[in-house]
C-alpha positions as protocol buffer text, in pm:
chain_id: "A"
residue {
  index: 1
  type: MET
  ca { x: 887 y: 1426 z: -277 }
}
residue {
  index: 2
  type: SER
  ca { x: 1154 y: 1129 z: -277 }
}
residue {
  index: 3
  type: ARG
  ca { x: 1462 y: 1090 z: -463 }
}
residue {
  index: 4
  type: LEU
  ca { x: 1285 y: 849 z: -693 }
}
residue {
  index: 5
  type: THR
  ca { x: 1548 y: 558 z: -676 }
}
residue {
  index: 6
  type: HIS
  ca { x: 1431 y: 206 z: -780 }
}
residue {
  index: 7
  type: VAL
  ca { x: 1585 y: -95 z: -1008 }
}
residue {
  index: 8
  type: THR
  ca { x: 1597 y: 4 z: -1395 }
}
residue {
  index: 9
  type: ASN
  ca { x: 1549 y: -332 z: -1526 }
}
residue {
  index: 10
  type: GLY
  ca { x: 1382 y: -667 z: -1470 }
}
residue {
  index: 11
  type: ARG
  ca { x: 1034 y: -728 z: -1370 }
}
residue {
  index: 12
  type: TYR
  ca { x: 1047 y: -501 z: -1043 }
}
residue {
  index: 13
  type: ALA
  ca { x: 1144 y: -204 z: -1271 }
}
residue {
  index: 14
  type: PRO
  ca { x: 836 y: 45 z: -1324 }
}
residue {
  index: 15
  type: PRO
  ca { x: 714 y: 40 z: -1682 }
}
residue {
  index: 16
  type: ALA
  ca { x: 628 y: 376 z: -1841 }
}
residue {
  index: 17
  type: ALA
  ca { x: 286 y: 513 z: -1805 }
}
residue {
  index: 18
  type: ALA
  ca { x: 74 y: 561 z: -2047 }
}
residue {
  index: 19
  type: ARG
  ca { x: -37 y: 882 z: -1893 }
}
residue {
  index: 20
  type: GLU
  ca { x: 49 y: 1086 z: -1602 }
}
residue {
  index: 21
  type: VAL
  ca { x: -212 y: 1334 z: -1391 }
}
residue {
  index: 22
  type: THR
  ca { x: -208 y: 1542 z: -1099 }
}
residue {
  index: 23
  type: ALA
  ca { x: -523 y: 1485 z: -845 }
}
residue {
  index: 24
  type: VAL
  ca { x: -586 y: 1782 z: -599 }
}
residue {
  index: 25
  type: SER
  ca { x: -669 y: 1682 z: -247 }
}
residue {
  index: 26
  type: ALA
  ca { x: -920 y: 1865 z: -31 }
}
residue {
  index: 27
  type: ASP
  ca { x: -624 y: 2044 z: 121 }
}
residue {
  index: 28
  type: GLY
  ca { x: -494 y: 2152 z: -219 }
}
residue {
  index: 29
  type: ALA
  ca { x: -239 y: 1877 z: -206 }
}
residue {
  index: 30
  type: ARG
  ca { x: -144 y: 1749 z: -560 }
}
residue {
  index: 31
  type: ILE
  ca { x: -115 y: 1371 z: -587 }
}
residue {
  index: 32
  type: HIS
  ca { x: 109 y: 1256 z: -846 }
}
residue {
  index: 33
  type: VAL
  ca { x: -89 y: 976 z: -1060 }
}
residue {
  index: 34
  type: GLU
  ca { x: -6 y: 720 z: -1319 }
}
residue {
  index: 35
  type: VAL
  ca { x: -245 y: 547 z: -1548 }
}
residue {
  index: 36
  type: HIS
  ca { x: -119 y: 220 z: -1723 }
}
residue {
  index: 37
  type: GLY
  ca { x: -275 y: 7 z: -1995 }
}
residue {
  index: 38
  type: PRO
  ca { x: -595 y: 39 z: -2259 }
}
residue {
  index: 39
  type: GLU
  ca { x: -864 y: 320 z: -2181 }
}
residue {
  index: 40
  type: GLY
  ca { x: -1195 y: 122 z: -2131 }
}
residue {
  index: 41
  type: ALA
  ca { x: -1048 y: -194 z: -1989 }
}
residue {
  index: 42
  type: PRO
  ca { x: -1130 y: -304 z: -1633 }
}
residue {
  index: 43
  type: ALA
  ca { x: -979 y: -54 z: -1397 }
}
residue {
  index: 44
  type: VAL
  ca { x: -744 y: -121 z: -1074 }
}
residue {
  index: 45
  type: VAL
  ca { x: -625 y: 135 z: -841 }
}
residue {
  index: 46
  type: LEU
  ca { x: -319 y: 73 z: -668 }
}
residue {
  index: 47
  type: ALA
  ca { x: -239 y: 273 z: -336 }
}
residue {
  index: 48
  type: HIS
  ca { x: 111 y: 180 z: -174 }
}
residue {
  index: 49
  type: GLY
  ca { x: 242 y: 144 z: 192 }
}
residue {
  index: 50
  type: TRP
  ca { x: 469 y: 356 z: 414 }
}
residue {
  index: 51
  type: THR
  ca { x: 794 y: 490 z: 264 }
}
residue {
  index: 52
  type: CYS
  ca { x: 736 y: 343 z: -109 }
}
residue {
  index: 53
  type: SER
  ca { x: 592 y: 469 z: -441 }
}
residue {
  index: 54
  type: THR
  ca { x: 430 y: 351 z: -745 }
}
residue {
  index: 55
  type: ALA
  ca { x: 740 y: 199 z: -843 }
}
residue {
  index: 56
  type: PHE
  ca { x: 642 y: -83 z: -555 }
}
residue {
  index: 57
  type: TRP
  ca { x: 373 y: -216 z: -803 }
}
residue {
  index: 58
  type: ALA
  ca { x: 606 y: -264 z: -1079 }
}
residue {
  index: 59
  type: ALA
  ca { x: 515 y: -625 z: -1092 }
}
residue {
  index: 60
  type: GLN
  ca { x: 174 y: -564 z: -1109 }
}
residue {
  index: 61
  type: MET
  ca { x: 156 y: -292 z: -1340 }
}
residue {
  index: 62
  type: ARG
  ca { x: 379 y: -509 z: -1596 }
}
residue {
  index: 63
  type: ASP
  ca { x: 135 y: -775 z: -1587 }
}
residue {
  index: 64
  type: LEU
  ca { x: -180 y: -607 z: -1543 }
}
residue {
  index: 65
  type: CYS
  ca { x: -172 y: -321 z: -1799 }
}
residue {
  index: 66
  type: ALA
  ca { x: -192 y: -574 z: -2087 }
}
residue {
  index: 67
  type: ASP
  ca { x: -584 y: -596 z: -2019 }
}
residue {
  index: 68
  type: HIS
  ca { x: -636 y: -348 z: -1754 }
}
residue {
  index: 69
  type: ARG
  ca { x: -666 y: -12 z: -1657 }
}
residue {
  index: 70
  type: VAL
  ca { x: -406 y: -9 z: -1382 }
}
residue {
  index: 71
  type: ILE
  ca { x: -397 y: 364 z: -1222 }
}
residue {
  index: 72
  type: ALA
  ca { x: -115 y: 405 z: -929 }
}
residue {
  index: 73
  type: TYR
  ca { x: -47 y: 704 z: -723 }
}
residue {
  index: 74
  type: ASP
  ca { x: 219 y: 839 z: -500 }
}
residue {
  index: 75
  type: GLN
  ca { x: 102 y: 880 z: -133 }
}
residue {
  index: 76
  type: ARG
  ca { x: 151 y: 1243 z: -18 }
}
residue {
  index: 77
  type: GLY
  ca { x: 509 y: 1266 z: 61 }
}
residue {
  index: 78
  type: HIS
  ca { x: 634 y: 980 z: -136 }
}
residue {
  index: 79
  type: GLY
  ca { x: 743 y: 933 z: -489 }
}
residue {
  index: 80
  type: ARG
  ca { x: 631 y: 1255 z: -713 }
}
residue {
  index: 81
  type: SER
  ca { x: 362 y: 1356 z: -449 }
}
residue {
  index: 82
  type: VAL
  ca { x: 466 y: 1683 z: -256 }
}
residue {
  index: 83
  type: ALA
  ca { x: 519 y: 1598 z: 137 }
}
residue {
  index: 84
  type: PRO
  ca { x: 225 y: 1755 z: 371 }
}
residue {
  index: 85
  type: ALA
  ca { x: 315 y: 2145 z: 470 }
}
residue {
  index: 86
  type: ASP
  ca { x: 252 y: 2060 z: 829 }
}
residue {
  index: 87
  type: ALA
  ca { x: 143 y: 1844 z: 1062 }
}
residue {
  index: 88
  type: ASP
  ca { x: -222 y: 1826 z: 994 }
}
residue {
  index: 89
  type: GLY
  ca { x: -148 y: 1682 z: 666 }
}
residue {
  index: 90
  type: TYR
  ca { x: 6 y: 1345 z: 831 }
}
residue {
  index: 91
  type: SER
  ca { x: -337 y: 1186 z: 896 }
}
residue {
  index: 92
  type: THR
  ca { x: -572 y: 922 z: 785 }
}
residue {
  index: 93
  type: ARG
  ca { x: -862 y: 1156 z: 712 }
}
residue {
  index: 94
  type: ALA
  ca { x: -575 y: 1316 z: 451 }
}
residue {
  index: 95
  type: LEU
  ca { x: -501 y: 948 z: 308 }
}
residue {
  index: 96
  type: ALA
  ca { x: -864 y: 925 z: 275 }
}
residue {
  index: 97
  type: ASP
  ca { x: -930 y: 1256 z: 99 }
}
residue {
  index: 98
  type: ASP
  ca { x: -627 y: 1208 z: -133 }
}
residue {
  index: 99
  type: LEU
  ca { x: -791 y: 839 z: -273 }
}
residue {
  index: 100
  type: GLU
  ca { x: -1114 y: 1011 z: -298 }
}
residue {
  index: 101
  type: ALA
  ca { x: -971 y: 1283 z: -518 }
}
residue {
  index: 102
  type: VAL
  ca { x: -754 y: 1021 z: -722 }
}
residue {
  index: 103
  type: LEU
  ca { x: -1062 y: 831 z: -787 }
}
residue {
  index: 104
  type: ALA
  ca { x: -1255 y: 1162 z: -884 }
}
residue {
  index: 105
  type: GLN
  ca { x: -951 y: 1260 z: -1113 }
}
residue {
  index: 106
  type: THR
  ca { x: -917 y: 920 z: -1320 }
}
residue {
  index: 107
  type: LEU
  ca { x: -1271 y: 744 z: -1293 }
}
residue {
  index: 108
  type: ALA
  ca { x: -1591 y: 839 z: -1501 }
}
residue {
  index: 109
  type: PRO
  ca { x: -1917 y: 892 z: -1259 }
}
residue {
  index: 110
  type: GLY
  ca { x: -2013 y: 573 z: -1137 }
}
residue {
  index: 111
  type: GLU
  ca { x: -1712 y: 367 z: -1307 }
}
residue {
  index: 112
  type: LYS
  ca { x: -1605 y: 115 z: -1081 }
}
residue {
  index: 113
  type: ALA
  ca { x: -1290 y: -61 z: -1014 }
}
residue {
  index: 114
  type: VAL
  ca { x: -1089 y: -264 z: -796 }
}
residue {
  index: 115
  type: LEU
  ca { x: -895 y: -107 z: -508 }
}
residue {
  index: 116
  type: VAL
  ca { x: -593 y: -243 z: -391 }
}
residue {
  index: 117
  type: GLY
  ca { x: -418 y: -135 z: -77 }
}
residue {
  index: 118
  type: HIS
  ca { x: -103 y: -234 z: 71 }
}
residue {
  index: 119
  type: SER
  ca { x: 35 y: -162 z: 443 }
}
residue {
  index: 120
  type: MET
  ca { x: -68 y: 220 z: 462 }
}
residue {
  index: 121
  type: GLY
  ca { x: -234 y: 177 z: 146 }
}
residue {
  index: 122
  type: GLY
  ca { x: -471 y: -73 z: 283 }
}
residue {
  index: 123
  type: MET
  ca { x: -544 y: 151 z: 581 }
}
residue {
  index: 124
  type: THR
  ca { x: -604 y: 416 z: 328 }
}
residue {
  index: 125
  type: ILE
  ca { x: -889 y: 214 z: 190 }
}
residue {
  index: 126
  type: MET
  ca { x: -1041 y: 143 z: 544 }
}
residue {
  index: 127
  type: ALA
  ca { x: -1010 y: 498 z: 650 }
}
residue {
  index: 128
  type: ALA
  ca { x: -1201 y: 620 z: 310 }
}
residue {
  index: 129
  type: GLY
  ca { x: -1435 y: 320 z: 278 }
}
residue {
  index: 130
  type: GLY
  ca { x: -1745 y: 504 z: 423 }
}
residue {
  index: 131
  type: ARG
  ca { x: -1677 y: 822 z: 195 }
}
residue {
  index: 132
  type: ALA
  ca { x: -1929 y: 868 z: -73 }
}
residue {
  index: 133
  type: GLY
  ca { x: -1656 y: 911 z: -346 }
}
residue {
  index: 134
  type: VAL
  ca { x: -1516 y: 556 z: -233 }
}
residue {
  index: 135
  type: ARG
  ca { x: -1841 y: 374 z: -245 }
}
residue {
  index: 136
  type: GLU
  ca { x: -1920 y: 543 z: -587 }
}
residue {
  index: 137
  type: HIS
  ca { x: -1607 y: 372 z: -734 }
}
residue {
  index: 138
  type: ALA
  ca { x: -1526 y: 49 z: -536 }
}
residue {
  index: 139
  type: ALA
  ca { x: -1647 y: -249 z: -679 }
}
residue {
  index: 140
  type: ALA
  ca { x: -1424 y: -457 z: -465 }
}
residue {
  index: 141
  type: VAL
  ca { x: -1114 y: -449 z: -253 }
}
residue {
  index: 142
  type: LEU
  ca { x: -783 y: -630 z: -162 }
}
residue {
  index: 143
  type: LEU
  ca { x: -595 y: -576 z: 118 }
}
residue {
  index: 144
  type: CYS
  ca { x: -250 y: -662 z: 175 }
}
residue {
  index: 145
  type: SER
  ca { x: -34 y: -728 z: 459 }
}
residue {
  index: 146
  type: THR
  ca { x: -219 y: -447 z: 686 }
}
residue {
  index: 147
  type: GLY
  ca { x: -362 y: -375 z: 995 }
}
residue {
  index: 148
  type: SER
  ca { x: -610 y: -161 z: 1174 }
}
residue {
  index: 149
  type: SER
  ca { x: -476 y: -80 z: 1519 }
}
residue {
  index: 150
  type: ALA
  ca { x: -207 y: -178 z: 1757 }
}
residue {
  index: 151
  type: LEU
  ca { x: 47 y: -176 z: 1496 }
}
residue {
  index: 152
  type: VAL
  ca { x: 339 y: -78 z: 1700 }
}
residue {
  index: 153
  type: ALA
  ca { x: 256 y: -288 z: 2006 }
}
residue {
  index: 154
  type: GLU
  ca { x: 210 y: -599 z: 1776 }
}
residue {
  index: 155
  type: SER
  ca { x: 485 y: -536 z: 1550 }
}
residue {
  index: 156
  type: LEU
  ca { x: 768 y: -813 z: 1579 }
}
residue {
  index: 157
  type: VAL
  ca { x: 1052 y: -574 z: 1432 }
}
residue {
  index: 158
  type: VAL
  ca { x: 1227 y: -563 z: 1783 }
}
residue {
  index: 159
  type: PRO
  ca { x: 1356 y: -945 z: 1825 }
}
residue {
  index: 160
  type: LEU
  ca { x: 1387 y: -1124 z: 2136 }
}
residue {
  index: 161
  type: LEU
  ca { x: 1172 y: -901 z: 2349 }
}
residue {
  index: 162
  type: ARG
  ca { x: 847 y: -1016 z: 2473 }
}
residue {
  index: 163
  type: ALA
  ca { x: 523 y: -797 z: 2421 }
}
residue {
  index: 164
  type: GLY
  ca { x: 495 y: -514 z: 2639 }
}
residue {
  index: 165
  type: ARG
  ca { x: 586 y: -181 z: 2746 }
}
residue {
  index: 166
  type: ALA
  ca { x: 963 y: -218 z: 2678 }
}
residue {
  index: 167
  type: ARG
  ca { x: 946 y: -359 z: 2324 }
}
residue {
  index: 168
  type: THR
  ca { x: 687 y: -128 z: 2239 }
}
residue {
  index: 169
  type: ARG
  ca { x: 861 y: 144 z: 2348 }
}
residue {
  index: 170
  type: ILE
  ca { x: 1159 y: 25 z: 2155 }
}
residue {
  index: 171
  type: THR
  ca { x: 964 y: -18 z: 1843 }
}
residue {
  index: 172
  type: ARG
  ca { x: 836 y: 297 z: 1868 }
}
residue {
  index: 173
  type: SER
  ca { x: 1173 y: 478 z: 1856 }
}
residue {
  index: 174
  type: VAL
  ca { x: 1318 y: 251 z: 1576 }
}
residue {
  index: 175
  type: LEU
  ca { x: 1029 y: 291 z: 1345 }
}
residue {
  index: 176
  type: GLY
  ca { x: 976 y: 662 z: 1404 }
}
residue {
  index: 177
  type: SER
  ca { x: 1378 y: 728 z: 1430 }
}
residue {
  index: 178
  type: ARG
  ca { x: 1463 y: 1051 z: 1191 }
}
residue {
  index: 179
  type: ALA
  ca { x: 1786 y: 896 z: 1116 }
}
residue {
  index: 180
  type: PRO
  ca { x: 1894 y: 899 z: 731 }
}
residue {
  index: 181
  type: LEU
  ca { x: 1915 y: 569 z: 584 }
}
residue {
  index: 182
  type: GLY
  ca { x: 2161 y: 627 z: 387 }
}
residue {
  index: 183
  type: PRO
  ca { x: 2308 y: 440 z: 70 }
}
residue {
  index: 184
  type: VAL
  ca { x: 2159 y: 86 z: -39 }
}
residue {
  index: 185
  type: THR
  ca { x: 2462 y: -103 z: 124 }
}
residue {
  index: 186
  type: PRO
  ca { x: 2477 y: -503 z: 182 }
}
residue {
  index: 187
  type: VAL
  ca { x: 2416 y: -416 z: 528 }
}
residue {
  index: 188
  type: ALA
  ca { x: 2129 y: -209 z: 438 }
}
residue {
  index: 189
  type: LYS
  ca { x: 1971 y: -461 z: 269 }
}
residue {
  index: 190
  type: ARG
  ca { x: 2046 y: -725 z: 513 }
}
residue {
  index: 191
  type: ILE
  ca { x: 1843 y: -509 z: 780 }
}
residue {
  index: 192
  type: LEU
  ca { x: 1570 y: -438 z: 542 }
}
residue {
  index: 193
  type: LYS
  ca { x: 1531 y: -803 z: 457 }
}
residue {
  index: 194
  type: TYR
  ca { x: 1527 y: -876 z: 817 }
}
residue {
  index: 195
  type: ALA
  ca { x: 1240 y: -623 z: 902 }
}
residue {
  index: 196
  type: THR
  ca { x: 1023 y: -646 z: 615 }
}
residue {
  index: 197
  type: MET
  ca { x: 1084 y: -951 z: 408 }
}
residue {
  index: 198
  type: GLY
  ca { x: 1059 y: -1334 z: 450 }
}
residue {
  index: 199
  type: PRO
  ca { x: 1383 y: -1519 z: 498 }
}
residue {
  index: 200
  type: ALA
  ca { x: 1359 y: -1679 z: 162 }
}
residue {
  index: 201
  type: ALA
  ca { x: 1324 y: -1346 z: -28 }
}
residue {
  index: 202
  type: ALA
  ca { x: 1538 y: -1356 z: -327 }
}
residue {
  index: 203
  type: PRO
  ca { x: 1815 y: -1093 z: -373 }
}
residue {
  index: 204
  type: GLU
  ca { x: 1675 y: -922 z: -673 }
}
residue {
  index: 205
  type: LYS
  ca { x: 1353 y: -859 z: -449 }
}
residue {
  index: 206
  type: VAL
  ca { x: 1550 y: -732 z: -154 }
}
residue {
  index: 207
  type: GLU
  ca { x: 1712 y: -476 z: -410 }
}
residue {
  index: 208
  type: ALA
  ca { x: 1407 y: -353 z: -550 }
}
residue {
  index: 209
  type: CYS
  ca { x: 1237 y: -284 z: -189 }
}
residue {
  index: 210
  type: ALA
  ca { x: 1559 y: -135 z: -60 }
}
residue {
  index: 211
  type: ARG
  ca { x: 1607 y: 103 z: -367 }
}
residue {
  index: 212
  type: ILE
  ca { x: 1254 y: 242 z: -318 }
}
residue {
  index: 213
  type: VAL
  ca { x: 1213 y: 231 z: 57 }
}
residue {
  index: 214
  type: HIS
  ca { x: 1538 y: 418 z: 93 }
}
residue {
  index: 215
  type: ALA
  ca { x: 1430 y: 702 z: -141 }
}
residue {
  index: 216
  type: CYS
  ca { x: 1166 y: 814 z: 108 }
}
residue {
  index: 217
  type: PRO
  ca { x: 1268 y: 1129 z: 251 }
}
residue {
  index: 218
  type: ARG
  ca { x: 1320 y: 1073 z: 666 }
}
residue {
  index: 219
  type: ASP
  ca { x: 1110 y: 1356 z: 755 }
}
residue {
  index: 220
  type: VAL
  ca { x: 803 y: 1203 z: 563 }
}
residue {
  index: 221
  type: ARG
  ca { x: 914 y: 861 z: 713 }
}
residue {
  index: 222
  type: HIS
  ca { x: 897 y: 1000 z: 1080 }
}
residue {
  index: 223
  type: GLY
  ca { x: 556 y: 1203 z: 991 }
}
residue {
  index: 224
  type: TRP
  ca { x: 384 y: 883 z: 884 }
}
residue {
  index: 225
  type: SER
  ca { x: 523 y: 680 z: 1160 }
}
residue {
  index: 226
  type: GLY
  ca { x: 331 y: 911 z: 1411 }
}
residue {
  index: 227
  type: VAL
  ca { x: 16 y: 831 z: 1218 }
}
residue {
  index: 228
  type: LEU
  ca { x: 92 y: 470 z: 1222 }
}
residue {
  index: 229
  type: ASP
  ca { x: 163 y: 460 z: 1582 }
}
residue {
  index: 230
  type: ALA
  ca { x: -164 y: 611 z: 1672 }
}
residue {
  index: 231
  type: LEU
  ca { x: -389 y: 422 z: 1399 }
}
residue {
  index: 232
  type: GLN
  ca { x: -746 y: 324 z: 1515 }
}
residue {
  index: 233
  type: LEU
  ca { x: -948 y: 180 z: 1243 }
}
residue {
  index: 234
  type: ASP
  ca { x: -1126 y: -100 z: 1376 }
}
residue {
  index: 235
  type: VAL
  ca { x: -1499 y: 54 z: 1350 }
}
residue {
  index: 236
  type: GLU
  ca { x: -1408 y: 175 z: 965 }
}
residue {
  index: 237
  type: VAL
  ca { x: -1319 y: -219 z: 881 }
}
residue {
  index: 238
  type: GLY
  ca { x: -1674 y: -289 z: 979 }
}
residue {
  index: 239
  type: GLY
  ca { x: -1779 y: -8 z: 754 }
}
residue {
  index: 240
  type: LEU
  ca { x: -1593 y: -120 z: 459 }
}
residue {
  index: 241
  type: GLN
  ca { x: -1927 y: -255 z: 252 }
}
residue {
  index: 242
  type: VAL
  ca { x: -1800 y: -407 z: -65 }
}
residue {
  index: 243
  type: PRO
  ca { x: -1651 y: -775 z: -148 }
}
residue {
  index: 244
  type: THR
  ca { x: -1300 y: -759 z: 33 }
}
residue {
  index: 245
  type: ALA
  ca { x: -1035 y: -1016 z: 24 }
}
residue {
  index: 246
  type: VAL
  ca { x: -730 y: -1005 z: 237 }
}
residue {
  index: 247
  type: ILE
  ca { x: -358 y: -1157 z: 202 }
}
residue {
  index: 248
  type: ALA
  ca { x: -86 y: -1162 z: 463 }
}
residue {
  index: 249
  type: GLY
  ca { x: 256 y: -1334 z: 492 }
}
residue {
  index: 250
  type: THR
  ca { x: 314 y: -1556 z: 784 }
}
residue {
  index: 251
  type: SER
  ca { x: 662 y: -1417 z: 841 }
}
residue {
  index: 252
  type: ASP
  ca { x: 551 y: -1045 z: 828 }
}
residue {
  index: 253
  type: ARG
  ca { x: 704 y: -865 z: 1127 }
}
residue {
  index: 254
  type: LEU
  ca { x: 565 y: -523 z: 1059 }
}
residue {
  index: 255
  type: THR
  ca { x: 215 y: -608 z: 1063 }
}
residue {
  index: 256
  type: PRO
  ca { x: 198 y: -987 z: 1169 }
}
residue {
  index: 257
  type: VAL
  ca { x: -71 y: -1210 z: 1039 }
}
residue {
  index: 258
  type: VAL
  ca { x: -282 y: -1177 z: 1342 }
}
residue {
  index: 259
  type: HIS
  ca { x: -396 y: -821 z: 1187 }
}
residue {
  index: 260
  type: ALA
  ca { x: -483 y: -991 z: 900 }
}
residue {
  index: 261
  type: ARG
  ca { x: -709 y: -1222 z: 1087 }
}
residue {
  index: 262
  type: ARG
  ca { x: -874 y: -955 z: 1292 }
}
residue {
  index: 263
  type: ILE
  ca { x: -979 y: -761 z: 983 }
}
residue {
  index: 264
  type: ALA
  ca { x: -1075 y: -1063 z: 797 }
}
residue {
  index: 265
  type: ALA
  ca { x: -1312 y: -1152 z: 1094 }
}
residue {
  index: 266
  type: ALA
  ca { x: -1453 y: -791 z: 1090 }
}
residue {
  index: 267
  type: LEU
  ca { x: -1532 y: -736 z: 740 }
}
residue {
  index: 268
  type: PRO
  ca { x: -1890 y: -733 z: 638 }
}
residue {
  index: 269
  type: GLN
  ca { x: -1809 y: -909 z: 313 }
}
residue {
  index: 270
  type: CYS
  ca { x: -1507 y: -1086 z: 344 }
}
residue {
  index: 271
  type: LEU
  ca { x: -1393 y: -1324 z: 28 }
}
residue {
  index: 272
  type: GLY
  ca { x: -1145 y: -1489 z: 252 }
}
residue {
  index: 273
  type: LEU
  ca { x: -798 y: -1468 z: 369 }
}
residue {
  index: 274
  type: THR
  ca { x: -474 y: -1608 z: 177 }
}
residue {
  index: 275
  type: GLU
  ca { x: -182 y: -1627 z: 429 }
}
residue {
  index: 276
  type: LEU
  ca { x: 148 y: -1683 z: 230 }
}
residue {
  index: 277
  type: PRO
  ca { x: 381 y: -1911 z: 428 }
}
residue {
  index: 278
  type: GLY
  ca { x: 720 y: -1775 z: 472 }
}
residue {
  index: 279
  type: VAL
  ca { x: 642 y: -1464 z: 302 }
}
residue {
  index: 280
  type: GLY
  ca { x: 696 y: -1119 z: 489 }
}
residue {
  index: 281
  type: HIS
  ca { x: 544 y: -757 z: 486 }
}
residue {
  index: 282
  type: MET
  ca { x: 624 y: -670 z: 100 }
}
residue {
  index: 283
  type: THR
  ca { x: 372 y: -929 z: -62 }
}
residue {
  index: 284
  type: PRO
  ca { x: 338 y: -739 z: -387 }
}
residue {
  index: 285
  type: ILE
  ca { x: 711 y: -795 z: -458 }
}
residue {
  index: 286
  type: GLU
  ca { x: 785 y: -1107 z: -260 }
}
residue {
  index: 287
  type: ALA
  ca { x: 465 y: -1273 z: -385 }
}
residue {
  index: 288
  type: PRO
  ca { x: 372 y: -1108 z: -716 }
}
residue {
  index: 289
  type: GLU
  ca { x: 188 y: -1390 z: -877 }
}
residue {
  index: 290
  type: ALA
  ca { x: -47 y: -1447 z: -563 }
}
residue {
  index: 291
  type: VAL
  ca { x: -145 y: -1071 z: -529 }
}
residue {
  index: 292
  type: THR
  ca { x: -196 y: -1043 z: -928 }
}
residue {
  index: 293
  type: GLY
  ca { x: -380 y: -1329 z: -941 }
}
residue {
  index: 294
  type: ARG
  ca { x: -618 y: -1250 z: -661 }
}
residue {
  index: 295
  type: ILE
  ca { x: -637 y: -878 z: -856 }
}
residue {
  index: 296
  type: ARG
  ca { x: -759 y: -1032 z: -1148 }
}
residue {
  index: 297
  type: GLU
  ca { x: -993 y: -1249 z: -995 }
}
residue {
  index: 298
  type: LEU
  ca { x: -1154 y: -971 z: -818 }
}
residue {
  index: 299
  type: ALA
  ca { x: -1154 y: -730 z: -1140 }
}
residue {
  index: 300
  type: GLY
  ca { x: -1296 y: -1046 z: -1357 }
}
residue {
  index: 301
  type: THR
  ca { x: -1571 y: -1102 z: -1131 }
}
residue {
  index: 302
  type: TYR
  ca { x: -1698 y: -765 z: -997 }
}
residue {
  index: 303
  type: VAL
  ca { x: -1594 y: -499 z: -1258 }
}
residue {
  index: 304
  type: GLN
  ca { x: -1827 y: -476 z: -1569 }
}
residue {
  index: 305
  type: VAL
  ca { x: -1713 y: -302 z: -1856 }
}
residue {
  index: 306
  type: LYS
  ca { x: -1961 y: -125 z: -2082 }
}
residue {
  index: 307
  type: GLU
  ca { x: -1974 y: -275 z: -2436 }
}
residue {
  index: 308
  type: GLY
  ca { x: -1791 y: -12 z: -2673 }
}
residue {
  index: 309
  type: ALA
  ca { x: -1626 y: 141 z: -2384 }
}
């Protein structure tokens, strides 16, 4: 589990959950889940990305919980979810298992929700899209700043070098490093901003992201980097059979916008690709209004709530 550091005031400080539950995945992994907002309201499920936690969705939770039931969970090894016991626990299969467990734990049989995934959270949804437990509950999907394959080869985190073996090798060593990130210092924030955010990202947004990312244990960060390096979900994208919208920043270095364009072209029911000029990889924090607004649109269109629920 992470050290659970995050900002404690402002719109990027996570609100207190209405309740907390534990979902038990197929291999016994215990997944921490938070539920915000009123029971019976349209449901939204949030899956965060690599090195993050439920705190990453603070702006969305604060806005949506007034009139939506917002379900956010910590990916295994992140936040308050226990890290995998061995290498078998690091896989897209495990991520898909965890999502199925969260849906089964928090939604009634047949109840529909909008599934929202950022980065590795989007990969989770793509990996699980064909699962019966996901089809039962997914009304619509929003994929934010994610990719389905060739993540390391197409990353732009390493500057100056052209695409090719040298850049791929160096990028792999950087993203897969076991080195501790250390405290959140001004230098650390500059590095994080360069790698993960747009050039115009405000200081409070950089601070929020840095505190969340630096809380991720280095072994967990390394373990999931190997999964991302080997990621191959192109076939699964074509099997995501629900209305799906895509959002990406044009200044994203980790998953450049070419990934979003490829995903949008392959989706059976694509609702469109929103490209956010100058925004980097951390779209829910960098452009909270755009992400939250799209979630509201999807929930209003595709999630039907029974009278008296």
